[in-house]
N, C-alpha and C positions, 0 to 999 in steps of 0.2 A: 504494500500500500504506500502511496505517496505520503511524505512526512506531513504536509499541510492537511491532507485529507484525514490522516490519522489524528492529528491534533484537533481538527474540527469534530471528529467522531468522539474523541475523549471528552471534549468540552461539552458536547451535546449529552453524552452519557452522564457526566457529572451533574449537569443542570437537571436532567430528568430525575436523577437520584435525589437531588436536593428537593425538588418539588414533590416527589413521592413521599419523602420523609415529612415534609410540611403537611401534606394532606393527612398522613397517618397521625401526626401530632394533633391536627384539628379534630379528627374523629375521636381520638382518645380524650381530648379536652372536653368535647361535648358529652360523651358518655360518662366520663369521670365527674364532670360538673353536675350532671343530672343525678348521678348516684350520691354525690356528696350533699347536694341540696335536699334530696329525699331523705337521706339518712339523718340529716340535721332536723328536717321538718317533722319527721315521725319519731325523733329522739331515740334512734336505734342505739346510740352509744350512751344514752342517759344524760347528756349534757343539756343545760338550759341556755347556754350562750349561743350566739350565732357564729360558731367556729367555721362553718363551711364558707361563709362570705370571704374570710381572709385567705383561705386556701384557694378558692376560685379566683380571687383578685390577683394573687401571686401567680397563679397558673396563667391567667389572662395576660399579665405583663410578660411572662416567659414566651407565650405564643406570639405576642406582638413583636418581641425582639427577634424571634425566629423568622417571622414573616418579613421583617425589614431586611434581615440578612439575605434571605433568598431572593426577594423580588426587587430590592433597591440596591443594597451594597454589592452583592455578587453579580448582579446584572450589569452594572456599570464599571465595576472595578475587576474586570476579568483579565485574562492573559494579554489581550491586546493593549489594555490600559497599562498593565505592568510593563510591557515592552516599550510603549511610548514614554513612560516615565523614566525608565532606565536609559533610553536613548537620549532623552532631554538632559538627564543628569550627567551622562558621559560627555555630551557636547559642552555642557557648562564646565565640567572639570578640565576638558581639553583646552577650552578658551582660557581658563584661569592659569593653567600650566604654561600656555604660550605667552600670556601676559607676564608671568613671573620670569620666564626665560628671557624675554625681551628686556625686562628691568635689569636682570643680572648682566646681560650682554652690554647694555647701555652703561651700567655702573662700572663694568670692567674696562670699557673703552675710554671712559672719562677719568679714570683713576690714575694719578701719576705714579710711576714706579720709583 
């Protein structure tokens, strides 16, 4: 297989796996939330407090973070983004090195022996 085609395939496979895990997390979140709410409502564990609210709220926050990672962060900050950032930084470093070299050369030519 061509290297670019293989990279595209691997990227697509990774994204599909991320989305599949997110959907699984969502289904687990829904079923777990229903179970926790009903357990708290019917006082299955004998507690009088609203403990399920805090667990479901924490779990909701976790799901939102997972959603942001899959559909926002990883969507835009993928391999192409990494390559562009590396190339930009390498160009910046080369420019800085050339500036320093020219400063050293200028300094050495103007310095009396």
